[in-house]
C-alpha positions in Angstrom: -49.3 -23.4 16.3 -47.0 -24.5 13.4 -45.7 -21.8 11.2 -44.3 -22.3 7.7 -42.1 -19.8 5.8 -43.3 -17.7 3.0 -42.0 -18.3 -0.5 -39.9 -15.1 -0.4 -36.3 -16.2 -0.1 -34.4 -13.1 -1.2 -32.7 -15.2 -3.9 -33.7 -16.7 -7.2 -31.0 -19.4 -7.2 -29.3 -21.6 -4.7 -29.7 -20.8 -1.0 -27.3 -22.2 1.6 -28.4 -24.5 4.3 -25.3 -23.5 6.4 -22.0 -21.6 6.0 -18.5 -21.7 7.4 -16.6 -18.5 7.5 -12.9 -18.5 6.6 -10.6 -15.5 7.0 -8.5 -15.5 3.9 -5.1 -13.9 4.4 -1.6 -14.0 2.9 -0.7 -16.7 5.4 -4.0 -18.6 5.0 -4.6 -18.0 1.3 -7.0 -19.5 -1.2 -4.8 -22.5 -1.6 -4.9 -23.2 2.1 -8.6 -22.5 2.1 -9.1 -25.0 -0.7 -7.3 -27.7 1.4 -9.8 -27.2 4.2 -12.9 -27.9 2.0 -12.9 -31.7 2.4 -12.8 -31.2 6.2 -15.7 -28.7 6.0 -17.7 -31.0 3.8 -17.2 -33.9 6.3 -18.1 -31.6 9.1 -21.5 -31.0 7.4 -21.0 -27.5 6.0 -23.1 -26.6 2.9 -21.3 -23.4 1.7 -17.8 -22.0 2.4 -18.0 -18.3 3.3 -14.9 -16.2 2.4 -13.6 -12.9 3.7 -13.0 -10.1 1.1 -10.9 -11.2 -1.8 -10.3 -8.2 -4.0 -6.9 -6.6 -4.0 -6.4 -4.8 -0.8 -3.8 -2.5 0.9 -0.3 -4.1 0.9 0.0 -6.2 4.0 -3.7 -6.0 4.8 -4.8 -9.0 6.9 -8.6 -8.4 6.7 -9.3 -7.3 3.1 -11.7 -4.5 3.9 -9.4 -1.9 2.4 -9.8 -2.7 -1.3 -7.4 -0.8 -3.6 -8.3 -2.4 -6.9 -11.7 -3.8 -7.8 -10.5 -5.4 -11.0 -8.5 -8.3 -9.6 -8.5 -10.8 -6.8 -5.6 -10.1 -4.4 -2.5 -11.9 -5.6 -1.2 -12.3 -2.0 -4.3 -14.3 -1.2 -4.0 -16.5 -4.2 -5.4 -14.4 -7.0 -8.0 -15.4 -9.5 -6.3 -18.8 -10.1 -6.7 -19.5 -6.4 -10.3 -18.6 -6.4 -10.9 -20.7 -9.6 -9.3 -23.8 -7.9 -11.3 -23.3 -4.7 -14.5 -23.0 -6.7 -13.7 -26.2 -8.6 -13.0 -28.1 -5.5 -16.2 -26.7 -3.9 -18.2 -27.8 -6.9 -16.7 -31.3 -6.7 -17.7 -31.6 -3.0 -21.2 -30.0 -3.6 -20.3 -26.9 -1.6 -21.5 -23.4 -2.5 -19.3 -20.3 -2.3 -20.2 -17.1 -0.5 -17.9 -14.1 -0.6 -17.7 -10.9 1.4 -17.6 -7.7 -0.6 -17.0 -4.0 0.3 -19.0 -1.6 -1.8 -18.8 1.5 0.5 -15.2 2.4 0.6 -11.6 1.8 -0.7 -8.2 1.8 1.0 -6.1 5.0 0.5 -3.4 4.5 3.1 -0.9 3.8 0.3 -2.0 6.2 -2.5 0.3 4.6 -5.0 -1.5 1.2 -4.5 -4.9 2.7 -5.5 -4.9 4.0 -9.1 -8.2 5.9 -8.5 -7.0 7.7 -5.5 -3.6 8.5 -7.0 -5.3 10.0 -10.0 -7.6 12.1 -7.8 -4.6 13.4 -5.9 -2.9 14.2 -9.1 -5.7 15.9 -11.1 -8.2 17.0 -8.4 -11.7 17.9 -9.7 -10.6 17.2 -13.3 -9.5 13.6 -12.5 -11.2 10.8 -14.3 -12.1 9.4 -10.9 -13.2 12.7 -9.3 -16.9 11.6 -9.3 -16.0 8.2 -7.9 -15.1 9.7 -4.6 -17.5 11.6 -2.3 -15.5 14.8 -2.0 -16.8 18.3 -1.1 -14.4 20.6 -3.0 -15.9 23.6 -1.3 -14.7 22.4 2.1 -11.3 21.6 3.4 -10.2 24.5 5.5 -11.0 27.8 7.2 -8.9 30.0 4.9 -9.5 30.7 1.3 -6.2 29.2 0.1 -7.1 25.9 1.7 -10.5 25.5 0.1 -10.9 23.5 -3.0 -8.1 21.1 -2.1 -8.5 17.6 -0.8 -7.5 17.4 2.8 -5.2 14.5 3.6 -4.8 14.3 7.4 -1.4 12.6 7.6 1.0 14.9 9.3 2.1 13.9 12.9 2.3 16.2 15.9 6.1 16.3 15.8 6.0 17.9 12.4 3.2 20.4 12.7 5.5 23.3 13.6 7.8 22.6 10.7 5.8 20.5 8.3 7.6 22.0 5.3 10.8 20.7 6.8 9.3 17.2 7.1 8.4 17.1 3.4 10.8 16.4 0.6 10.8 16.0 -3.2 12.0 12.7 -4.5 11.6 11.1 -7.9 9.1 13.8 -8.9 6.9 13.1 -5.9 6.3 14.7 -2.5 7.5 12.4 0.3 6.6 12.5 3.9 8.5 9.8 5.9 7.5 6.6 4.0 4.4 8.2 2.5 4.4 9.0 -1.3 2.2 11.6 -3.0 1.9 12.6 -6.7 2.7 16.0 -8.2 0.3 17.5 -10.8 1.7 18.0 -14.2 3.6 21.3 -14.5 3.6 22.1 -10.8 7.0 20.7 -9.7 9.1 23.6 -8.4 12.6 22.2 -8.3 14.0 22.2 -4.8 11.0 24.0 -3.3 8.8 21.4 -1.6 6.5 24.0 0.0 5.8 25.8 -3.2 5.2 22.4 -4.9 2.9 21.3 -2.2 0.9 24.6 -2.4 0.3 24.0 -6.1 -1.3 20.5 -5.5 -5.0 19.6 -5.5 -4.5 18.1 -2.1 -3.3 19.5 1.2 -1.3 17.4 3.6 -2.7 18.3 7.0 -2.2 17.5 10.7 -4.0 14.3 11.5 -6.1 16.0 14.1 -7.7 18.2 11.4 -9.7 15.1 10.4 -12.1 15.9 13.2 -13.3 19.1 11.7 -11.7 19.9 8.4 -12.0 16.7 6.4 -13.8 17.1 3.1 -14.1 13.5 1.8 -16.5 10.8 3.1 -14.8 7.9 4.8 -15.7 4.6 6.6 -16.6 5.7 10.1 -13.7 7.7 11.4 -11.0 5.8 9.5 -9.1 8.4 7.4 -7.5 5.7 5.3 -10.8 4.3 4.0 -12.4 6.7 1.5 -16.1 6.4 0.5 -17.0 5.8 -3.1 -20.2 6.7 -4.9 -21.7 3.3 -6.0 -25.1 5.1 -6.3 -23.8 6.3 -9.6 -24.1 3.6 -12.2 -20.7 4.3 -13.8 -19.0 3.7 -10.5 -21.1 0.7 -9.5 -20.1 -0.9 -12.8 -16.4 0.0 -12.4 -16.2 -1.2 -8.8 -18.1 -4.5 -9.5 -16.4 -5.6 -12.7 -14.6 -8.5 -11.1 -17.6 -9.4 -9.0 -19.7 -9.6 -12.1 -17.3 -12.0 -13.7 -17.6 -14.3 -10.7 -21.2 -14.8 -11.6 -21.1 -14.6 -15.4 -19.7 -18.0 -15.8 -18.2 -17.2 -19.2 -18.7 -20.8 -20.6 -18.2 -22.4 -17.2 -20.0 -22.6 -13.9 -19.9 -19.4 -11.8 -17.1 -19.1 -9.3 -19.3 -17.7 -6.6 -22.9 -18.4 -5.5 -23.6 -15.6 -3.1 -22.4 -12.4 -1.5 -22.2 -10.8 1.9 -22.4 -7.0 1.6 -20.3 -5.1 4.1 -21.7 -2.0 5.8 -24.7 -1.2 3.6 -25.6 1.7 5.9 -22.7 3.8 4.5 -24.3 3.7 1.0 -26.4 6.6 -0.3 -29.2 4.3 -1.4 -28.9 0.7 0.0 -32.1 -0.4 -1.6 -31.1 0.9 -5.1 -27.6 -0.7 -4.6 -29.1 -4.1 -3.8 -31.4 -3.9 -6.8 -28.3 -3.2 -9.0 -26.5 -6.1 -7.4 -29.4 -8.4 -8.0 -29.3 -7.5 -11.7 -25.6 -8.1 -11.8 -25.7 -11.5 -10.1 -28.9 -12.9 -11.5 -30.7 -12.5 -8.2 -28.1 -14.5 -6.3 -28.2 -15.1 -2.6 -27.2 -11.9 -0.9 -26.8 -11.0 2.8 -26.3 -7.5 4.3 -24.2 -6.7 7.3 -26.9 -4.6 8.9 -27.3 -3.9 12.6 -30.9 -3.8 13.7 -31.9 -2.0 16.9 -33.8 -3.8 19.6 -33.9 -7.4 20.8 -37.1 -9.4 20.9 -40.6 -8.8 19.7 -41.1 -5.3 18.2 -37.5 -4.8 17.3 -36.4 -3.1 14.1 -36.6 -5.2 10.9 -35.1 -4.8 7.4 -37.3 -3.2 4.8 -38.9 -6.1 3.0 -38.5 -4.3 -0.3 -34.7 -4.9 -0.2 -33.3 -7.5 -2.6 -31.7 -9.5 0.2 -32.2 -12.7 2.0 -31.6 -10.9 5.3 -28.8 -9.9 7.7 -25.6 -11.5 8.6 -27.0 -12.6 12.0 -26.1 -10.2 14.8 -29.8 -9.9 15.6 -30.1 -13.7 15.9 -27.0 -13.8 18.1 -28.5 -11.2 20.5 -31.7 -13.3 20.9 -29.8 -16.5 21.7 -27.5 -14.8 24.2 -30.4 -13.3 26.1 -32.3 -16.6 26.1 -29.6 -17.9 28.4 -29.4 -15.0 30.9 -31.1 -15.3 34.2 -33.5 -12.4 34.7 -33.0 -12.5 38.5 -29.4 -11.3 38.0 -30.4 -7.9 36.6 -31.1 -6.1 39.9 -28.0 -7.2 41.8 -25.6 -6.7 38.9 -27.2 -3.3 38.1 -26.6 -2.3 41.7 -23.0 -3.6 41.6 -22.2 -1.5 38.5 -23.8 1.6 40.1 -21.6 1.1 43.2 -18.4 0.6 41.2 -19.1 3.5 38.8 -20.3 5.7 41.7 -23.4 6.6 39.6 -26.8 5.0 38.7 -26.8 2.8 35.7 -28.4 4.7 32.8 -27.6 3.1 29.5 -29.6 5.6 27.4 -27.9 8.6 29.0 -24.5 7.0 28.5 -25.2 6.3 24.8 -26.5 9.8 24.3 -23.3 11.2 25.8 -20.9 9.0 23.8 -22.7 9.6 20.5 -22.8 13.4 21.1 -19.0 13.3 21.9 -18.4 11.4 18.6 -20.5 13.9 16.7 -18.6 16.8 18.2 -15.1 15.3 17.8 -14.0 12.5 15.5 -17.0 12.8 13.2 -17.2 16.6 13.4 -16.2 16.9 9.8 -19.3 14.8 8.7 -21.6 17.0 10.8 -20.1 20.2 9.2 -20.6 18.7 5.8 -24.3 18.1 6.5 -24.5 21.8 7.5 -22.8 22.9 4.3 -25.4 20.9 2.4 -28.2 22.4 4.4 -26.9 25.8 3.4 -26.6 24.8 -0.3 -30.2 23.6 0.0 -31.3 27.1 1.0 -31.5 26.8 4.8 -30.8 30.2 6.5 -31.9 32.1 9.5 -29.4 30.4 11.9 -25.7 30.6 12.4 -23.5 27.8 11.3 -22.6 27.0 14.9 -26.3 26.6 15.8 -26.9 24.3 12.9 -23.9 22.2 13.7 -25.2 22.0 17.3 -28.6 20.9 16.2 -27.4 18.3 13.7 -25.0 16.8 16.2 -27.9 16.6 18.7 -30.2 14.9 16.2 -27.5 12.4 15.5 -26.9 11.8 19.2 -30.6 11.2 19.7 -31.2 8.9 16.6 -32.4 5.6 18.0 -31.4 3.3 15.0 -28.4 3.2 12.8 -30.3 5.1 10.1 -33.5 5.6 8.2 -34.1 4.9 4.5 -36.5 7.6 3.7 -39.4 7.5 3.3 -39.0 4.1 5.2 -38.2 4.9 8.8 -39.3 8.5 8.9 -40.6 7.8 12.4 -37.0 7.5 13.6 -36.3 11.0 12.6 -39.5 12.2 14.4 -38.4 10.3 17.5 -34.9 11.8 17.4 -36.4 15.3 16.9 -38.6 14.8 20.0 -35.7 13.5 22.1 -33.4 16.4 20.9 -36.1 18.9 22.1 -36.1 17.3 25.5 -32.3 17.5 25.7 -31.9 20.9 24.2 -35.1 23.0 24.3 -32.9 26.0 23.5 -32.5 24.6 20.0 -36.2 24.5 19.3 -36.3 26.7 16.2 -33.1 25.5 14.6 -34.1 21.8 15.1 -37.4 22.6 13.4 -35.6 24.1 10.5 -33.2 21.3 10.1 -35.7 18.5 10.4 -37.9 20.0 7.8 -35.1 19.3 5.3 -33.6 16.2 6.8 -37.0 14.5 6.5 -37.2 15.1 2.8 -36.3 11.9 1.0 -35.1 13.7 -2.1 -33.0 16.4 -0.3 -29.2 15.9 -0.5 -28.8 16.9 3.2 -31.3 14.2 4.2 -29.3 11.6 2.2 -26.1 12.7 3.8 -27.6 12.6 7.3 -28.8 9.0 6.7 -25.2 8.0 5.7 -23.9 9.7 8.8 -26.2 8.5 11.6 -24.9 5.0 11.3 -21.3 6.2 11.7 -22.2 8.0 14.9 -24.1 5.0 16.3 -21.2 2.6 15.6 -18.5 4.8 17.0 -20.5 6.0 20.0 -22.0 2.6 21.0 -20.1 -0.4 19.6 -16.6 1.3 19.9 -17.1 3.3 23.0 -20.2 2.7 25.3 -19.8 -1.1 25.1 -16.5 -0.6 26.9 -17.9 1.7 29.5 -20.6 -0.5 30.9 -19.9 -3.6 32.9 -23.2 -5.0 34.3 -22.9 -8.1 32.2 -20.5 -7.8 29.3 -21.8 -10.8 27.4 -24.7 -8.4 26.5 -22.3 -5.8 25.0 -22.1 -7.4 21.6 -22.4 -6.0 18.1 -26.1 -5.9 17.3 -27.1 -6.2 20.9 -28.6 -3.7 23.4 -27.2 -4.1 26.9 -30.3 -2.5 28.3 -32.3 -5.5 27.2 -31.2 -8.0 29.9 -32.9 -11.3 29.0 -35.5 -13.0 26.9 -38.3 -15.4 28.0 -38.8 -18.6 26.1 -42.2 -17.2 25.0 -40.7 -14.1 23.5 -38.0 -16.2 21.8 -40.6 -18.5 20.2 -42.6 -15.5 19.0 -39.6 -14.0 17.3 -38.7 -17.3 15.7 -42.2 -17.7 14.2 -41.9 -14.2 12.7 -38.3 -14.9 11.5 -39.4 -18.0 9.7 -42.2 -16.2 8.0 -40.3 -13.0 7.0 -36.6 -13.9 6.8 -36.2 -17.7 6.6 -32.8 -17.5 4.9 -31.2 -14.8 6.9 -27.9 -15.8 8.6 -27.6 -16.9 12.2 -24.2 -15.9 13.7 -22.5 -17.1 16.9 -19.0 -15.6 16.5 -17.7 -13.4 13.7 -14.5 -11.5 12.9 -16.1 -8.4 14.5 -17.6 -9.8 17.7 -16.3 -8.3 20.9 -16.2 -11.7 22.6 -16.3 -15.2 21.1 -19.5 -17.2 21.6 -18.1 -19.4 24.4 -16.7 -16.4 26.2 -20.1 -14.9 26.3 -21.7 -18.2 27.4 -19.3 -18.3 30.4 -19.8 -14.7 31.3 -23.6 -15.0 31.2 -23.3 -17.5 34.1 -22.5 -14.5 36.4 -26.2 -13.5 36.1 -27.0 -16.7 38.0 -24.3 -16.2 40.7 -24.3 -12.4 41.2 -23.4 -12.5 44.9 -20.4 -14.9 44.3 -19.2 -12.6 41.5 -19.5 -9.5 43.6 -17.5 -11.0 46.4 -14.8 -12.3 44.1 -14.6 -9.0 42.2 -14.2 -7.0 45.4 -11.3 -9.2 46.4 -9.7 -8.8 43.0 -10.1 -5.0 43.1 -8.6 -5.0 46.6 -5.6 -7.1 45.6 -5.0 -5.1 42.4 -6.6 -1.7 42.6 -7.5 0.2 39.4 -8.5 3.9 39.1 -11.8 2.9 37.5 -13.4 -0.1 39.3 -16.2 -0.3 36.7 -13.6 -0.9 34.0 -11.9 -3.3 36.3 -15.1 -5.3 36.3 -15.2 -5.4 32.5 -11.5 -6.5 32.4 -11.9 -9.2 35.0 -15.0 -10.5 33.1 -12.8 -10.8 30.0 -10.1 -12.6 31.9 -12.6 -15.0 33.4 -14.5 -15.5 30.1 -11.5 -16.2 27.9 -9.3 -18.1 30.4 -8.1 -21.2 28.5 -8.9 -24.7 29.6 -6.4 -27.5 30.2 -6.6 -28.6 26.5 -6.2 -25.1 25.1 -3.3 -24.9 22.6 -2.2 -21.5 23.8 0.5 -21.3 26.4 -0.2 -19.1 29.4 2.3 -16.6 28.1 0.5 -16.4 24.8 -2.7 -15.8 26.7 -1.0 -13.1 28.8 -0.1 -11.3 25.6 -3.6 -11.6 24.2 -5.1 -10.2 27.4 -2.6 -7.2 27.4 -3.7 -6.5 23.8 -7.3 -6.7 24.8 -6.9 -4.5 27.8 -5.2 -1.8 25.7 -7.9 -1.8 23.1 -10.7 -1.9 25.6 -9.6 1.0 27.8 -8.6 3.2 24.8 -11.9 2.5 23.0 -13.8 3.4 26.3 -11.9 6.7 25.9 -12.9 8.2 29.3 -9.5 7.7 31.1 -7.1 7.2 28.2 -7.3 7.3 24.4 -5.5 6.2 21.3 -4.6 9.7 20.6 -3.9 10.8 24.2 -2.5 8.0 26.3 -2.6 8.2 30.1 0.5 6.1 30.9 -0.2 5.9 34.6 -3.8 4.7 34.2 -2.8 2.1 31.6 0.0 0.8 33.7 -2.5 0.1 36.5 -4.8 -1.8 34.1 -1.9 -3.8 32.7 -0.9 -4.7 36.3 -4.2 -6.5 36.6 -3.4 -8.7 33.7 0.0 -9.6 35.0 -1.4 -10.3 38.4 -3.7 -12.9 36.9 -0.6 -14.9 36.1 2.0 -13.8 38.7 0.1 -13.2 41.9 -0.9 -16.4 43.7 -3.6 -14.6 45.7 -5.2 -13.4 42.5 -4.9 -16.8 40.9 -6.6 -18.3 43.9 -9.6 -16.0 43.4 -9.7 -16.7 39.7 -9.5 -20.4 40.2 -12.4 -20.3 42.7 -14.5 -18.4 40.1 -13.6 -20.7 37.3 -14.8 -23.6 39.4 -18.1 -21.9 39.6 -18.6 -20.8 36.0 -16.8 -23.1 33.6 -19.1 -26.1 33.9 -22.4 -24.1 33.5 -20.6 -22.0 30.9 -20.0 -25.0 28.8 -23.7 -26.0 29.2 -24.7 -22.6 28.0 -22.2 -22.8 25.1 -23.7 -26.1 23.9 -27.2 -24.8 24.3 -26.4 -21.6 22.3 -24.7 -23.6 19.6 -27.5 -26.1 19.1 -30.2 -23.4 19.2 -28.2 -21.3 16.7 -27.6 -24.3 14.3 -31.3 -25.4 14.3 -33.4 -22.2 14.6 -34.9 -20.6 11.5 -32.2 -19.1 9.2 -28.9 -20.1 7.8 -26.4 -20.9 10.6 -22.8 -19.8 10.2 -19.9 -21.5 11.9 -17.0 -19.0 12.3 -13.6 -20.5 11.6 -12.5 -22.8 14.4 -15.6 -22.3 16.6 -16.6 -26.0 16.2 -14.3 -26.4 19.2 -14.4 -23.9 22.2 -14.2 -20.3 20.9 -12.5 -18.4 23.7 -11.4 -15.4 21.6 -11.8 -11.7 22.5 -12.1 -8.7 20.1 -10.1 -8.4 16.9 -7.4 -9.1 16.1 -7.6 -11.9 18.7 -10.6 -13.5 17.0 -8.7 -13.6 13.7 -5.9 -15.8 14.9 -4.9 -18.9 12.8 -7.0 -22.0 13.2 -5.4 -25.4 13.8 -7.4 -27.6 11.4 -5.2 -30.7 12.0 -6.5 -30.8 15.5 -10.1 -30.4 14.3 -9.7 -33.0 11.7 -8.5 -35.5 14.2 -11.5 -34.8 16.5 -13.9 -35.0 13.6 -12.4 -38.3 12.4 -13.0 -39.8 15.9 -16.6 -38.5 15.9 -17.3 -39.9 12.4 -15.8 -43.2 13.5 -18.5 -43.4 16.2 -16.8 -41.9 19.3 -19.2 -39.9 21.4 -17.1 -37.4 23.4 -17.7 -37.9 27.1 -19.4 -35.1 29.2 -17.8 -35.9 32.5 -19.1 -34.0 35.5 -21.0 -31.7 33.2 -18.1 -30.5 31.1 -15.6 -31.4 28.3 -12.5 -29.2 28.3 -11.3 -30.6 25.0 -14.3 -29.1 23.1 -14.9 -32.4 21.3 -18.5 -32.5 22.5 -19.1 -29.2 20.8 -17.7 -30.5 17.5 -19.8 -33.6 17.8 -22.9 -31.4 18.2 -21.9 -29.2 15.2 -21.3 -32.2 13.1 -24.6 -33.8 14.0 -26.6 -30.5 13.5 -25.0 -29.5 10.2 -25.4 -33.0 8.7 -29.0 -33.1 9.8 -29.7 -29.7 8.1 -27.8 -30.5 4.9 -29.1 -34.1 4.5 -32.6 -33.6 5.7 -33.7 -30.0 5.0 -37.3 -31.0 5.0 -37.1 -31.5 8.8 -36.4 -27.8 9.2 -39.3 -26.1 7.4 -41.6 -25.1 10.2 -41.5 -23.9 13.8 -43.5 -25.2 16.7 -42.7 -24.4 20.4 -42.5 -27.4 22.7 -43.4 -26.7 26.3 -42.1 -28.8 29.2 -44.3 -29.7 32.2 -43.0 -29.8 35.7 -41.2 -27.7 38.3 -38.1 -27.2 36.2 -39.9 -26.4 33.0 -38.3 -22.9 32.8 -34.9 -24.5 32.5 -35.5 -25.9 29.0 -36.1 -24.4 25.6 -37.4 -26.8 23.0 -38.9 -26.5 19.5 -39.9 -28.6 16.6 -38.7 -27.5 13.2 -40.9 -29.7 11.2 -39.5 -33.1 12.3 -36.2 -32.1 13.9 -36.6 -31.3 17.6 -34.2 -29.1 19.5 -34.0 -29.4 23.3 -31.5 -27.2 25.3 -30.8 -26.5 28.9 -31.0 -22.9 30.1 -30.0 -21.4 33.5 -28.0 -24.5 34.5 -26.9 -23.1 37.9 -30.4 -22.7 39.0 -31.3 -26.1 37.7 -28.5 -27.7 39.8 -29.6 -25.7 42.9 -33.1 -27.0 42.6 -31.8 -30.6 42.5 -32.0 -31.2 38.8 -35.0 -31.9 36.5 -37.0 -33.9 39.0 -40.1 -35.2 37.3 -40.2 -32.5 34.5 -41.2 -34.0 31.2 -41.3 -33.0 27.6 -44.0 -34.3 25.2 -42.4 -35.2 21.9 -44.2 -35.4 18.5 -45.7 -38.7 17.8 -43.8 -41.3 15.8 -40.6 -41.8 17.7 -37.3 -39.9 17.5 -33.6 -40.7 17.9 -31.1 -38.3 19.5 -28.4 -37.6 16.9 -25.9 -37.0 19.7 -26.4 -40.2 21.7 -28.3 -42.6 19.4 -30.9 -43.2 22.0 -34.6 -43.5 20.9 -37.5 -41.7 22.5 -41.2 -41.5 22.1 -44.1 -39.8 23.8 -43.6 -37.9 27.1 -40.0 -38.2 28.2 -38.4 -37.3 31.5 -35.8 -34.5 30.9 -33.4 -36.1 33.5 -33.2 -39.1 31.2 -33.3 -37.3 27.8 -30.5 -35.0 28.9 -28.5 -37.4 31.0 -25.5 -37.5 28.6 -25.4 -33.9 27.3 -27.3 -30.7 28.3 -28.8 -30.7 24.8 -30.5 -33.1 22.5 -31.1 -33.0 18.7 -34.0 -35.4 18.0 -34.7 -36.6 14.5 -37.4 -39.0 13.2 -35.9 -42.4 13.8 -36.0 -43.3 10.1 -33.8 -40.2 9.4 -31.3 -40.5 12.2 -29.0 -43.3 11.1 -26.4 -41.2 9.2 -26.1 -38.6 11.9 -25.6 -41.2 14.7 -23.0 -43.4 13.1 
């Protein structure tokens, strides 16, 4: 049954057909970004999508640590750079989408942030005291410490003689290269300890952040302090420059839409989005929101929010699981259980990691909730019991957060789960939940801001590195316990998506993904060859033993998934360095054998030896080469399938910088490396000239076939949007019907191979056919024309995918 979208778009003005994300840095500034726009236009992109632009911490390479909301970062090109980029975008007909960061500001360099510097100087009487989310009643166990802002900056080496590590210089307190202000009239000449004691802040041991911090931050990052945009004064002050982008001031606006970073950290996301809509004239706005669940019945955004939808992690999880073989779940689950010497239990693992987070690095946030419960009149229990109960509720919370009264059922579910885990807390849980479920109670608002922090740190940044069944499923916005998705379930979710969120983003890779899209596509092949993988992994673990074989599996999957092809510009030594950096981050994020703050040198040396062996040990390389022969070809098939589905399914597809060729990156900062646009330009020029990249032996190591696909799909969507306004599943007929996913978007038809190993093992498509809509179509990738019932072995002879357009629309895309 054909489904058409509702009229609700989430934006009153222009809506993108597609976007292309650029990471704007000092090295790749707005001037360089402007130079890429002609290429992006020729590729078929509709809007350019820029990382944060406001002035950030000195040397910041990501921009999420804003220090000044009133100006565009000069090192990235400043307002003149943005103005020039916007003008060139207008000339080419491109829109401009910009990432913004409303939840927090960077405070690593206090002198760079006027608001923070003033807060440190004047404390509660600062002009900016209300801008920050500070609890002046907290901040230490002794009376002298309370009422002062805790700044957890002192290192372990200085804790016994912190006074000796401080010095007075130029009327400021200095600690190594850190500078802190001195309040007027409090400078005691030559006496740094007395001067420090008189300040509105207290320099504390970095470890005190776990339990003694008294300001809200971004997750557990001490150098990112939360601000209170729920207060209109601070919304206006922190959005002054953003408002100017849209105001026009006698000219066209500089920006057409926004991507809102981390809305879950805000006190009132719905209210914030309403304020933002008023500021921007109901411009196109996306929210970086993680939704729990994959497939039918999963969490959805509140439809009352003034947004076009999410930034696409939910869509990414769907596409990934569409390409995973369900038959691989049982053997790979058994393999992980054997390696870890325990049964696989994702729910139990997540509960444990979240509880650890709530008890340790986010312990300060838990204690602040308890202080607010006390201020709200909660009594009858000790502070320790309340801390225990709140931490347990956070560990049991099944989504990132609720938005009371929306999502009240999530708190009820968490309460029931907490009672099962801790029946001894029955009374105290009942007392806490009675307040935490009150949408108007300050502790409830604080709890909602905190639950997402615990989820992110416990799951994305820990549990994802402790499970190794199939690491392509361990992605932001995904749930590794959801193994695969049937084509039927996929079609059902797409119909709902078109109806409810037709302009939400569809992502494949982002600056935050744990593994690039083509790394995941290759790793997912292991679900089709579990026995081959198990034998190879056992050999690798025998050749290079590691203390934790389960983590060894995770590491070897990363090595296999990201191993460069013959055309990859990286040298093998560059790849070695990238893998060492990944291994360090992965094992420290897992946190069960070694940690960022407590390094186990012996364990880490064993893990790094695995990386070196991949390059230096011929026996290990032989095993890897055998595996690569098995997974690279079907991995490329998966990659093209995932890309075409992502580019043509309901929503606004985003192409992450450089991913129009193979995207073999791992977690940041690896996925934020510079992109060689000269190479991409040359490939695109050949495609535009009519060259159709060969798919020899079922693969193309150059990645040109992927760029060809991206070019064809983006042009089709931009030039013929009317062909992408509906959604109709197309079902194949024949013995290999399960190996294809196909749908009609209202004229444009997508056909993609799934489970290619199984398809090859059964001898190919045989007589399996697909009945196409009447009227005749042309494949935008090959130029061949088709009509009626077509054999899939003929339709997909050149590539494992096909993009079919009505013949009278296909000329431009097939030139």
